[in-house]
N, CA, C and O of each residue as an XYZ file, in Angstrom:
308
protein
N      15.433      4.168      1.331
C      15.885      2.958      1.948
C      16.935      2.273      1.079
O      17.946      1.794      1.592
N      16.703      2.223     -0.230
C      17.698      1.628     -1.115
C      18.985      2.434     -1.122
O      20.075      1.882     -1.272
N      18.850      3.749     -0.957
C      20.041      4.592     -0.910
C      20.893      4.247      0.303
O      22.121      4.205      0.215
N      20.245      4.001      1.428
C      20.974      3.641      2.648
C      21.670      2.305      2.479
O      22.822      2.145      2.884
N      20.984      1.352      1.887
C      21.592      0.039      1.654
C      22.769      0.175      0.707
O      23.810     -0.448      0.913
N      22.611      0.982     -0.326
C      23.695      1.189     -1.287
C      24.915      1.796     -0.616
O      26.044      1.459     -0.973
N      24.713      2.674      0.339
C      25.833      3.282      1.050
C      26.527      2.271      1.948
O      27.747      2.316      2.111
N      25.766      1.372      2.524
C      26.337      0.368      3.426
C      26.997     -0.777      2.670
O      27.910     -1.418      3.192
N      26.556     -1.035      1.474
C      27.116     -2.115      0.658
C      27.466     -1.554     -0.712
O      26.766     -1.813     -1.691
N      28.550     -0.786     -0.781
C      28.892     -0.091     -2.027
C      29.051     -1.011     -3.239
O      28.823     -0.587     -4.372
N      29.438     -2.261     -3.009
C      29.622     -3.170     -4.144
C      28.306     -3.449     -4.876
O      28.318     -3.889     -6.025
N      27.178     -3.194     -4.217
C      25.870     -3.398     -4.841
C      25.179     -2.078     -5.188
O      24.028     -2.060     -5.624
N      25.886     -1.006     -4.991
C      25.299      0.320     -5.182
C      24.668      0.536     -6.543
O      23.533      1.003     -6.642
N      25.409      0.193     -7.600
C      24.881      0.414     -8.955
C      23.613     -0.394     -9.205
O      22.649      0.112     -9.780
N      23.620     -1.650     -8.772
C      22.450     -2.499     -8.985
C      21.253     -1.993     -8.188
O      20.124     -1.999     -8.679
N      21.504     -1.559     -6.966
C      20.415     -1.043     -6.142
C      19.866      0.256     -6.706
O      18.658      0.488     -6.672
N      20.737      1.098     -7.220
C      20.275      2.354     -7.794
C      19.467      2.088     -9.060
O      18.477      2.771     -9.323
N      19.887      1.098     -9.844
C      19.121      0.731    -11.029
C      17.734      0.238    -10.621
O      16.733      0.587    -11.247
N      17.685     -0.566     -9.576
C      16.409     -1.052     -9.066
C      15.537      0.108     -8.594
O      14.334      0.135     -8.853
N      16.147      1.056     -7.905
C      15.400      2.223     -7.425
C      14.813      3.005     -8.594
O      13.663      3.440     -8.535
N      15.587      3.184     -9.645
C      15.095      3.906    -10.821
C      13.950      3.141    -11.488
O      12.976      3.741    -11.941
N      14.074      1.822    -11.543
C      13.005      1.012    -12.134
C      11.719      1.139    -11.320
O      10.628      1.228    -11.884
N      11.850      1.149    -10.004
C      10.673      1.299     -9.147
C      10.035      2.675     -9.316
O       8.811      2.803     -9.335
N      10.874      3.702     -9.439
C      10.347      5.051     -9.676
C       9.583      5.098    -10.994
O       8.485      5.650    -11.072
N      10.181      4.510    -12.026
C       9.559      4.513    -13.351
C       8.224      3.772    -13.313
O       7.240      4.221    -13.901
N       8.197      2.639    -12.619
C       6.950      1.879    -12.506
C       5.879      2.722    -11.815
O       4.720      2.723    -12.232
N       6.264      3.433    -10.766
C       5.322      4.301    -10.062
C       4.785      5.393    -10.966
O       3.596      5.707    -10.930
N       5.663      5.975    -11.781
C       5.225      7.020    -12.720
C       4.232      6.457    -13.729
O       3.212      7.079    -14.027
N       4.539      5.275    -14.250
C       3.658      4.668    -15.241
C       2.289      4.358    -14.634
O       1.262      4.537    -15.289
N       2.276      3.895    -13.392
C       1.004      3.615    -12.727
C       0.204      4.896    -12.518
O      -1.019      4.894    -12.659
N       0.886      5.989    -12.182
C       0.202      7.277    -12.013
C      -0.383      7.760    -13.330
O      -1.501      8.272    -13.368
N       0.370      7.596    -14.403
C      -0.112      8.003    -15.729
C      -1.334      7.179    -16.111
O      -2.331      7.715    -16.593
N      -1.248      5.871    -15.891
C      -2.370      4.993    -16.227
C      -3.607      5.354    -15.410
O      -4.719      5.381    -15.937
N      -3.411      5.625    -14.141
C      -4.540      5.997    -13.284
C      -5.156      7.318    -13.759
O      -6.378      7.467    -13.768
N      -4.323      8.259    -14.147
C      -4.817      9.535    -14.656
C      -5.613      9.367    -15.941
O      -6.637     10.020    -16.143
N      -5.129      8.488    -16.802
C      -5.849      8.240    -18.051
C      -7.210      7.602    -17.779
O      -8.204      7.959    -18.410
N      -7.251      6.660    -16.842
C      -8.519      6.021    -16.499
C      -9.497      7.032    -15.916
O     -10.689      7.000    -16.222
N      -8.993      7.923    -15.081
C      -9.842      8.961    -14.500
C     -10.399      9.859    -15.599
O     -11.582     10.202    -15.587
N      -9.552     10.237    -16.542
C      -9.993     11.070    -17.657
C     -11.035     10.381    -18.521
O     -12.013     10.999    -18.940
N     -10.820      9.100    -18.784
C     -11.785      8.342    -19.579
C     -13.131      8.258    -18.857
O     -14.188      8.367    -19.479
N     -13.077      8.067    -17.555
C     -14.306      7.971    -16.756
C     -15.077      9.291    -16.802
O     -16.298      9.302    -16.960
N     -14.349     10.403    -16.662
C     -14.995     11.717    -16.716
C     -15.628     11.951    -18.082
O     -16.728     12.495    -18.180
N     -14.933     11.541    -19.125
C     -15.453     11.713    -20.483
C     -16.718     10.882    -20.679
O     -17.692     11.360    -21.260
N     -16.705      9.649    -20.197
C     -17.896      8.787    -20.310
C     -19.087      9.408    -19.598
O     -20.205      9.393    -20.113
N     -18.845      9.951    -18.419
C     -19.930     10.584    -17.659
C     -20.446     11.830    -18.382
O     -21.648     12.097    -18.388
N     -19.540     12.584    -18.984
C     -19.939     13.790    -19.722
C     -20.807     13.414    -20.929
O     -21.818     14.059    -21.206
N     -20.399     12.376    -21.629
C     -21.170     11.910    -22.784
C     -22.535     11.395    -22.331
O     -23.554     11.687    -22.958
N     -22.551     10.628    -21.241
C     -23.817     10.101    -20.716
C     -24.756     11.233    -20.331
O     -25.957     11.162    -20.590
N     -24.217     12.274    -19.715
C     -25.033     13.434    -19.322
C     -25.654     14.082    -20.564
O     -26.836     14.426    -20.563
N     -24.864     14.244    -21.606
C     -25.372     14.855    -22.838
C     -26.448     13.979    -23.474
O     -27.446     14.481    -23.993
N     -26.237     12.673    -23.430
C     -27.232     11.757    -23.984
C     -28.541     11.830    -23.197
O     -29.626     11.788    -23.776
N     -28.428     11.939    -21.877
C     -29.628     12.075    -21.037
C     -30.412     13.321    -21.409
O     -31.637     13.288    -21.521
N     -29.693     14.417    -21.599
C     -30.345     15.685    -21.947
C     -31.068     15.598    -23.282
O     -32.049     16.307    -23.503
N     -30.591     14.732    -24.177
C     -31.228     14.571    -25.484
C     -32.365     13.557    -25.447
O     -33.024     13.309    -26.456
N     -32.587     12.972    -24.268
C     -33.695     12.036    -24.126
C     -33.404     10.619    -24.594
O     -34.329      9.840    -24.827
N     -32.165     10.288    -24.729
C     -31.798      8.933    -25.159
C     -32.090      7.962    -24.014
O     -31.780      8.261    -22.860
N     -32.677      6.814    -24.315
C     -33.035      5.855    -23.266
C     -31.828      5.420    -22.421
O     -30.713      5.270    -22.920
N     -32.097      5.226    -21.129
C     -31.040      4.858    -20.191
C     -30.289      3.604    -20.623
O     -29.065      3.545    -20.499
N     -30.996      2.615    -21.121
C     -30.355      1.363    -21.537
C     -29.311      1.625    -22.621
O     -28.236      1.025    -22.612
N     -29.631      2.520    -23.552
C     -28.686      2.860    -24.618
C     -27.478      3.612    -24.065
O     -26.347      3.396    -24.501
N     -27.727      4.486    -23.111
C     -26.642      5.255    -22.494
C     -25.689      4.314    -21.766
O     -24.470      4.422    -21.902
N     -26.249      3.400    -20.999
C     -25.432      2.448    -20.241
C     -24.601      1.590    -21.191
O     -23.411      1.370    -20.964
N     -25.234      1.111    -22.251
C     -24.539      0.258    -23.216
C     -23.425      1.016    -23.939
O     -22.344      0.473    -24.171
N     -23.691      2.248    -24.285
C     -22.741      3.036    -25.067
C     -21.575      3.560    -24.239
O     -20.432      3.562    -24.698
N     -21.863      4.001    -23.031
C     -20.835      4.692    -22.241
C     -20.222      3.856    -21.121
O     -19.210      4.251    -20.542
N     -20.817      2.715    -20.810
C     -20.387      1.891    -19.668
C     -20.579      2.591    -18.330
O     -19.991      2.180    -17.329
N     -21.386      3.632    -18.300
C     -21.765      4.270    -17.036
C     -22.847      3.384    -16.431
O     -23.776      2.977    -17.129
N     -22.734      3.084    -15.150
C     -23.680      2.168    -14.513
C     -25.041      2.830    -14.291
O     -25.162      4.054    -14.255
N     -26.053      1.985    -14.144
C     -27.408      2.479    -13.883
C     -27.452      3.261    -12.577
O     -28.229      4.206    -12.441
N     -26.622      2.872    -11.619
C     -26.579      3.567    -10.332
C     -26.005      4.979    -10.461
O     -26.343      5.866     -9.677
N     -25.145      5.179    -11.444
C     -24.518      6.495    -11.631
C     -25.416      7.487    -12.365
O     -25.283      8.699    -12.194
N     -26.315      6.976    -13.167
C     -27.145      7.834    -14.022
C     -27.855      8.945    -13.242
O     -27.783     10.099    -13.663
N     -28.535      8.655    -12.128
C     -29.227      9.742    -11.412
C     -28.292     10.877    -10.979
O     -28.699     12.038    -10.963
N     -27.067     10.554    -10.634
C     -26.138     11.611    -10.202
C     -25.733     12.525    -11.358
O     -25.240     13.629    -11.130
N     -25.934     12.080    -12.571
C     -25.575     12.894    -13.738
C     -26.612     13.976    -14.017
O     -26.349     14.919    -14.763
N     -27.772     13.837    -13.423
C     -28.849     14.794    -13.666
C     -28.662     16.094    -12.901
O     -29.376     17.063    -13.156
N     -27.730     16.135    -11.982
C     -27.522     17.329    -11.145
C     -26.403     18.183    -11.677
O     -26.092     19.224    -11.098
């Protein structure tokens, strides 16, 4: 859409293209951040699962890993 506007108003083309690049970059950064959060969540669940297998009390697991009490039963499978 910005490309079309830039073609119709060439005097603003450079500014619009810069804006488009900034929006693309912001989208990439959000994707990276979301991926990192997903990875951290998976790691927390993996650690919680290992703690469960070692018999560590649920309260300690929740406090240490930030995995919710509702999630704990699903880690047993």
